[in-house]
ZAGULO-864055 format. One record per residue (C-alpha): residue in three letters; x, y, z; residue number from 1. Coordinates in steps of 0.02 Angstrom, whole numbers, plus 50000, padded with zeros to 5 digits. Example, Ala and Ser with C-alpha at 12.3 -4.5 7.8 and 13.67 -1.06 7.14 Angstrom:
<nodes>
residu_x_y_z_num
ALA_50615_49775_50390_1 $
SER_50684_49947_50357_2 $
</nodes>
This chain:
<nodes>
residu_x_y_z_num
UNK_49304_51361_51336_1 $
UNK_49169_51402_51208_2 $
UNK_49096_51228_51191_3 $
UNK_48927_51295_51136_4 $
UNK_48999_51378_50981_5 $
UNK_49103_51224_50939_6 $
UNK_48952_51111_50959_7 $
UNK_48856_51224_50842_8 $
UNK_48992_51205_50710_9 $
UNK_48985_51016_50728_10 $
UNK_48797_51019_50708_11 $
UNK_48814_51110_50543_12 $
UNK_48880_50945_50473_13 $
UNK_48731_50841_50531_14 $
UNK_48654_50817_50358_15 $
UNK_48822_50790_50276_16 $
UNK_48871_50667_50411_17 $
UNK_48731_50547_50361_18 $
UNK_48769_50571_50177_19 $
UNK_48955_50539_50202_20 $
UNK_48927_50387_50313_21 $
UNK_48808_50307_50189_22 $
UNK_48927_50338_50045_23 $
UNK_49069_50254_50140_24 $
UNK_48953_50112_50192_25 $
UNK_48908_50081_50011_26 $
UNK_49091_50066_49960_27 $
UNK_49176_49964_50098_28 $
UNK_49359_49923_50081_29 $
UNK_49450_49791_50186_30 $
UNK_49617_49817_50272_31 $
UNK_49755_49901_50169_32 $
UNK_49639_49927_50020_33 $
UNK_49546_50083_50083_34 $
UNK_49596_50188_49932_35 $
UNK_49426_50263_49892_36 $
UNK_49398_50300_50077_37 $
UNK_49569_50381_50095_38 $
UNK_49548_50484_49937_39 $
UNK_49375_50543_49989_40 $
UNK_49433_50597_50162_41 $
UNK_49591_50681_50100_42 $
UNK_49502_50777_49962_43 $
UNK_49361_50834_50077_44 $
UNK_49486_50896_50206_45 $
UNK_49602_50984_50084_46 $
UNK_49458_51069_49994_47 $
UNK_49412_51143_50165_48 $
UNK_49592_51202_50190_49 $
UNK_49647_51067_50312_50 $
UNK_49825_51005_50277_51 $
UNK_49839_50816_50254_52 $
UNK_49981_50689_50264_53 $
UNK_49964_50530_50162_54 $
UNK_50053_50371_50112_55 $
UNK_50224_50340_50189_56 $
UNK_50208_50501_50289_57 $
UNK_50081_50407_50395_58 $
UNK_50124_50222_50374_59 $
UNK_50293_50135_50390_60 $
UNK_50288_49997_50257_61 $
UNK_50410_49886_50353_62 $
UNK_50281_49865_50491_63 $
UNK_50125_49849_50382_64 $
UNK_50071_49678_50446_65 $
UNK_49964_49571_50333_66 $
UNK_49992_49687_50185_67 $
UNK_49917_49608_50028_68 $
UNK_50004_49553_49870_69 $
UNK_50043_49685_49739_70 $
UNK_49905_49622_49623_71 $
UNK_49776_49646_49761_72 $
UNK_49834_49823_49796_73 $
UNK_49835_49866_49611_74 $
UNK_49659_49799_49587_75 $
UNK_49597_49895_49740_76 $
UNK_49671_50058_49675_77 $
UNK_49589_50031_49506_78 $
UNK_49421_49991_49585_79 $
UNK_49431_50147_49694_80 $
UNK_49448_50256_49540_81 $
UNK_49307_50162_49452_82 $
UNK_49197_50196_49604_83 $
UNK_49228_50382_49601_84 $
UNK_49393_50414_49690_85 $
UNK_49499_50558_49627_86 $
UNK_49646_50472_49538_87 $
UNK_49771_50602_49599_88 $
UNK_49731_50561_49780_89 $
UNK_49740_50374_49748_90 $
UNK_49913_50400_49674_91 $
UNK_49968_50503_49823_92 $
UNK_49941_50353_49937_93 $
UNK_50092_50267_49857_94 $
UNK_49999_50105_49889_95 $
UNK_49977_50137_50076_96 $
UNK_49808_50192_50138_97 $
UNK_49766_50302_50287_98 $
UNK_49797_50486_50317_99 $
UNK_49821_50618_50450_100 $
UNK_49741_50790_50457_101 $
UNK_49859_50912_50542_102 $
UNK_49795_51072_50621_103 $
UNK_49955_51165_50663_104 $
UNK_49920_51330_50749_105 $
UNK_50101_51389_50739_106 $
UNK_50093_51425_50924_107 $
UNK_50181_51333_51064_108 $
UNK_50070_51209_51150_109 $
UNK_50024_51027_51171_110 $
UNK_50002_50903_51030_111 $
UNK_49836_50811_51034_112 $
UNK_49804_50658_50924_113 $
UNK_49634_50582_50887_114 $
UNK_49627_50412_50802_115 $
UNK_49488_50341_50693_116 $
UNK_49496_50176_50597_117 $
UNK_49426_50164_50421_118 $
UNK_49429_49984_50355_119 $
UNK_49284_49865_50328_120 $
UNK_49254_49682_50371_121 $
UNK_49256_49525_50264_122 $
UNK_49068_49503_50282_123 $
UNK_48931_49484_50151_124 $
UNK_48795_49612_50192_125 $
UNK_48615_49559_50218_126 $
UNK_48513_49588_50059_127 $
UNK_48335_49592_50128_128 $
UNK_48229_49747_50150_129 $
UNK_48221_49712_50337_130 $
UNK_48400_49779_50339_131 $
UNK_48396_49969_50333_132 $
UNK_48551_49995_50223_133 $
UNK_48476_49878_50093_134 $
UNK_48302_49954_50104_135 $
UNK_48367_50133_50091_136 $
UNK_48494_50099_49954_137 $
UNK_48663_50112_50039_138 $
UNK_48709_49930_50067_139 $
UNK_48880_49871_50011_140 $
UNK_48908_49857_49825_141 $
UNK_49075_49767_49849_142 $
UNK_49052_49578_49864_143 $
UNK_49119_49501_50024_144 $
UNK_49151_49669_50107_145 $
UNK_49041_49764_50230_146 $
UNK_49059_49899_50361_147 $
UNK_48999_49783_50500_148 $
UNK_49092_49864_50644_149 $
UNK_49055_50050_50627_150 $
UNK_49218_50108_50548_151 $
UNK_49120_50203_50416_152 $
UNK_49049_50301_50562_153 $
UNK_49220_50322_50641_154 $
UNK_49288_50397_50480_155 $
UNK_49146_50525_50476_156 $
UNK_49168_50567_50661_157 $
UNK_49351_50603_50628_158 $
UNK_49308_50705_50474_159 $
UNK_49183_50817_50567_160 $
UNK_49305_50835_50712_161 $
UNK_49447_50892_50598_162 $
UNK_49339_51011_50497_163 $
UNK_49264_51089_50653_164 $
UNK_49429_51111_50744_165 $
UNK_49508_51189_50590_166 $
UNK_49371_51321_50591_167 $
UNK_49412_51369_50771_168 $
UNK_49601_51352_50754_169 $
UNK_49627_51529_50818_170 $
UNK_49563_51467_50986_171 $
UNK_49695_51329_50991_172 $
UNK_49879_51316_51026_173 $
UNK_50002_51179_50979_174 $
UNK_49939_51048_50856_175 $
UNK_49793_50932_50832_176 $
UNK_49818_50776_50727_177 $
UNK_49668_50675_50671_178 $
UNK_49734_50505_50615_179 $
UNK_49628_50398_50500_180 $
UNK_49706_50227_50525_181 $
UNK_49698_50086_50397_182 $
UNK_49689_49900_50435_183 $
UNK_49619_49891_50611_184 $
UNK_49526_49730_50573_185 $
UNK_49649_49591_50607_186 $
UNK_49746_49721_50710_187 $
UNK_49864_49754_50566_188 $
UNK_49882_49941_50543_189 $
UNK_49916_50036_50704_190 $
UNK_50095_49976_50730_191 $
UNK_50145_50042_50558_192 $
UNK_50070_50211_50603_193 $
UNK_50167_50214_50766_194 $
UNK_50329_50170_50676_195 $
UNK_50303_50311_50551_196 $
UNK_50349_50434_50689_197 $
UNK_50186_50530_50678_198 $
UNK_50154_50503_50864_199 $
UNK_50328_50547_50924_200 $
UNK_50280_50724_50977_201 $
UNK_50104_50683_51040_202 $
UNK_50058_50729_51219_203 $
UNK_49880_50661_51220_204 $
UNK_49800_50527_51110_205 $
UNK_49613_50488_51109_206 $
UNK_49518_50348_51025_207 $
UNK_49344_50276_51030_208 $
UNK_49225_50148_50958_209 $
UNK_49039_50150_50921_210 $
UNK_48950_50034_51042_211 $
UNK_48775_49985_51094_212 $
UNK_48678_50055_51242_213 $
UNK_48542_49952_51325_214 $
UNK_48406_50080_51289_215 $
UNK_48476_50147_51125_216 $
UNK_48515_50318_51197_217 $
UNK_48670_50420_51158_218 $
UNK_48804_50395_51290_219 $
UNK_48992_50395_51314_220 $
UNK_49075_50262_51421_221 $
UNK_49242_50322_51486_222 $
UNK_49296_50173_51593_223 $
UNK_49347_50050_51458_224 $
UNK_49479_49914_51463_225 $
UNK_49509_49729_51447_226 $
UNK_49608_49746_51286_227 $
UNK_49691_49579_51254_228 $
UNK_49867_49581_51185_229 $
UNK_49876_49470_51032_230 $
UNK_49982_49401_50890_231 $
UNK_49904_49345_50726_232 $
UNK_50011_49233_50617_233 $
UNK_50011_49111_50472_234 $
UNK_50122_48958_50468_235 $
UNK_50169_48862_50311_236 $
UNK_50243_48687_50333_237 $
UNK_50337_48610_50187_238 $
UNK_50374_48424_50176_239 $
UNK_50389_48304_50030_240 $
UNK_50254_48216_49930_241 $
UNK_50257_48029_49903_242 $
UNK_50140_47884_49862_243 $
UNK_50036_47852_50017_244 $
UNK_50026_47665_49984_245 $
UNK_50183_47620_49887_246 $
UNK_50317_47727_49970_247 $
UNK_50250_47823_50121_248 $
UNK_50421_47814_50204_249 $
UNK_50491_47928_50069_250 $
UNK_50370_48068_50109_251 $
UNK_50376_48201_50243_252 $
UNK_50200_48237_50301_253 $
UNK_50165_48423_50318_254 $
UNK_49985_48391_50369_255 $
UNK_50038_48290_50521_256 $
UNK_50165_48423_50568_257 $
UNK_50029_48557_50561_258 $
UNK_49905_48449_50657_259 $
UNK_50032_48411_50794_260 $
UNK_50078_48595_50806_261 $
UNK_49893_48638_50822_262 $
UNK_49870_48516_50966_263 $
UNK_50032_48570_51049_264 $
UNK_49987_48754_51046_265 $
UNK_49823_48721_51136_266 $
UNK_49915_48655_51290_267 $
UNK_50022_48811_51311_268 $
UNK_49897_48942_51367_269 $
UNK_49892_48911_51555_270 $
UNK_49965_49056_51653_271 $
UNK_49940_49098_51835_272 $
UNK_49964_49284_51802_273 $
UNK_49807_49303_51699_274 $
UNK_49706_49248_51549_275 $
UNK_49778_49168_51394_276 $
UNK_49704_49113_51229_277 $
UNK_49760_49016_51075_278 $
UNK_49658_48974_50922_279 $
UNK_49695_48893_50755_280 $
UNK_49552_48952_50647_281 $
UNK_49602_48872_50482_282 $
UNK_49710_48725_50431_283 $
UNK_49727_48674_50249_284 $
UNK_49840_48538_50181_285 $
UNK_49871_48409_50048_286 $
UNK_49824_48379_49867_287 $
UNK_49739_48209_49863_288 $
UNK_49686_48053_49956_289 $
UNK_49835_47946_49907_290 $
UNK_49973_48077_49917_291 $
UNK_50078_48114_50070_292 $
UNK_50041_48301_50099_293 $
UNK_50192_48406_50052_294 $
UNK_50121_48571_50114_295 $
UNK_50006_48632_50251_296 $
UNK_49953_48805_50308_297 $
UNK_49875_48856_50471_298 $
UNK_49808_49026_50524_299 $
UNK_49818_49056_50709_300 $
UNK_49814_49184_50848_301 $
UNK_49874_49195_51028_302 $
UNK_49809_49317_51159_303 $
UNK_49844_49367_51337_304 $
UNK_49772_49486_51466_305 $
UNK_49941_49573_51469_306 $
UNK_50075_49594_51338_307 $
UNK_50194_49490_51444_308 $
UNK_50074_49342_51452_309 $
UNK_50038_49357_51266_310 $
UNK_50223_49358_51224_311 $
UNK_50253_49200_51325_312 $
UNK_50106_49110_51246_313 $
UNK_50167_49161_51073_314 $
UNK_50341_49096_51116_315 $
UNK_50267_48930_51173_316 $
UNK_50169_48921_51010_317 $
UNK_50329_48945_50911_318 $
UNK_50410_48805_51012_319 $
UNK_50265_48688_50969_320 $
UNK_50279_48733_50786_321 $
UNK_50466_48704_50782_322 $
UNK_50452_48538_50874_323 $
UNK_50314_48474_50761_324 $
UNK_50411_48520_50605_325 $
UNK_50567_48431_50668_326 $
UNK_50468_48275_50716_327 $
UNK_50402_48255_50538_328 $
UNK_50557_48316_50446_329 $
UNK_50474_48473_50380_330 $
UNK_50526_48652_50363_331 $
UNK_50413_48796_50412_332 $
UNK_50391_48982_50388_333 $
UNK_50295_49100_50504_334 $
UNK_50218_49261_50436_335 $
UNK_50159_49390_50561_336 $
UNK_49986_49450_50507_337 $
UNK_49935_49566_50648_338 $
UNK_49956_49610_50829_339 $
UNK_49904_49720_50974_340 $
UNK_49969_49761_51146_341 $
UNK_49882_49773_51312_342 $
UNK_49854_49949_51376_343 $
UNK_49763_50052_51506_344 $
UNK_49687_50225_51490_345 $
UNK_49766_50359_51600_346 $
UNK_49654_50398_51747_347 $
UNK_49696_50584_51746_348 $
UNK_49650_50600_51561_349 $
UNK_49491_50501_51591_350 $
UNK_49439_50627_51723_351 $
UNK_49471_50770_51603_352 $
UNK_49363_50688_51468_353 $
UNK_49223_50654_51592_354 $
UNK_49220_50837_51642_355 $
UNK_49220_50891_51460_356 $
UNK_49067_50780_51429_357 $
UNK_48979_50865_51575_358 $
UNK_49028_51041_51523_359 $
UNK_49006_51022_51335_360 $
UNK_48856_50907_51321_361 $
UNK_48774_50935_51490_362 $
UNK_48764_50749_51523_363 $
UNK_48840_50628_51647_364 $
UNK_48960_50503_51567_365 $
UNK_48943_50317_51601_366 $
UNK_49089_50275_51716_367 $
UNK_49047_50091_51747_368 $
UNK_49185_49974_51692_369 $
UNK_49164_49904_51516_370 $
UNK_49289_49773_51455_371 $
UNK_49315_49745_51270_372 $
UNK_49347_49558_51286_373 $
UNK_49447_49562_51125_374 $
UNK_49593_49654_51047_375 $
UNK_49611_49830_50978_376 $
UNK_49770_49891_50895_377 $
UNK_49742_50069_50958_378 $
UNK_49834_49999_51109_379 $
UNK_49997_50017_51011_380 $
UNK_49962_50203_50995_381 $
UNK_49916_50217_51178_382 $
UNK_50078_50134_51234_383 $
UNK_50184_50231_51109_384 $
UNK_50122_50396_51180_385 $
UNK_50130_50337_51360_386 $
UNK_50308_50275_51341_387 $
UNK_50371_50450_51304_388 $
UNK_50273_50528_51446_389 $
UNK_50107_50568_51362_390 $
UNK_49932_50514_51409_391 $
UNK_49807_50404_51317_392 $
UNK_49624_50358_51328_393 $
UNK_49497_50250_51236_394 $
UNK_49308_50266_51255_395 $
UNK_49147_50186_51194_396 $
UNK_49020_50293_51100_397 $
UNK_48849_50223_51139_398 $
UNK_48696_50226_51025_399 $
UNK_48560_50109_50963_400 $
UNK_48621_49965_50857_401 $
UNK_48552_49828_50746_402 $
UNK_48644_49664_50734_403 $
UNK_48804_49623_50824_404 $
UNK_48977_49678_50768_405 $
UNK_49045_49583_50618_406 $
UNK_48870_49523_50575_407 $
UNK_48774_49541_50410_408 $
UNK_48635_49642_50499_409 $
UNK_48751_49771_50578_410 $
UNK_48691_49952_50576_411 $
UNK_48691_50095_50701_412 $
UNK_48599_50255_50744_413 $
UNK_48676_50394_50642_414 $
UNK_48644_50527_50775_415 $
UNK_48802_50459_50858_416 $
UNK_48907_50541_50721_417 $
UNK_48888_50724_50770_418 $
UNK_48870_50676_50954_419 $
UNK_49041_50591_50951_420 $
UNK_49123_50729_50850_421 $
UNK_49068_50853_50983_422 $
UNK_49155_50747_51115_423 $
UNK_49320_50733_51022_424 $
UNK_49321_50913_50965_425 $
UNK_49279_50976_51139_426 $
UNK_49416_50867_51215_427 $
UNK_49542_50940_51093_428 $
UNK_49482_51116_51137_429 $
UNK_49501_51077_51322_430 $
UNK_49676_51003_51302_431 $
UNK_49744_51124_51171_432 $
UNK_49638_51278_51197_433 $
UNK_49728_51445_51209_434 $
UNK_49755_51507_51385_435 $
UNK_49806_51685_51340_436 $
</nodes>
């Protein structure tokens, strides 16, 4: 395997990588509204000759959890064009962001998929000169949105990987798919990508996330896990308003139903098989002090250390909601807003990646166990590929970092961009390289 030549191609994009990352950082787009990002990636790839799939070729609308109202999507598409997106690419999305670069060699061989997420967070970026993006002029210009988790970097890593592999496609067999997934925040987008069928022929799927190393050095951690299965959901209770003093018996109190459901859900997380979590992060209700609340909305999540535990906790939560609604004579509606499964990387694929890191980069990977402690919807992709006999792996891409994830100060060392692209491109070369 000619890793040296491939690394040299990746390094040719070093200057562009910083430029691209800063452009994406300046124009962050939250889940399902990544139209400028999608258009930029698709245009850059196609202008280099790389075939691209977009819209409903990549996303199954039926499974697009937490998809915004039509007015939000329309406004996001218009803003993308105003901020420099090519209108023809925005139209090609058909209202569904994300894309997939497909390097089809035309030769028999394995199918390798690499996944990168592209959405931003609902965070207001720090506006002081102590924050590098602000000082150097690439802080977010979109109010209430910020790349505070490194997905702007992930998008660029995927872009360099796809461009570099396309240039050495004669050394490959089978296919390589680089998937730029929308709506990872809130774990909303991966399931819709899985249901699109784009992973049905995949033999290997790789994913990763920019992380922090203790000394700020570049490193890859291959022994990752601890992905909590989760369900994110909104519940709307509907009762009947009435005068709180004169005729309270005529009302049906949606606030009390929501409050009782909240308390009930908190008692349903004990499980001897492993860890469980439940949280109601927002509860809004009522219209005034002297009116029986006719409507209440809560936003909640359940989690478990395995998908089985998470499913049971979610079922218990639904029982609490139903019981509370019946007690107070209310109706209710549950809207699924996101979700992720539990998953484990395949040990055999992990060993392959570790050897690639040694051979390609001449460094020893970090093999100490690192648990996420949260949820990541890449697990849906991992399980989808594993269920039809393929192998999957997720890794952490270590660098120096400022601020914690989802924080107004978040920033990372941009040398991780080419470093990570080398890893993914070299892994694809190892897995799909020609043996003739």
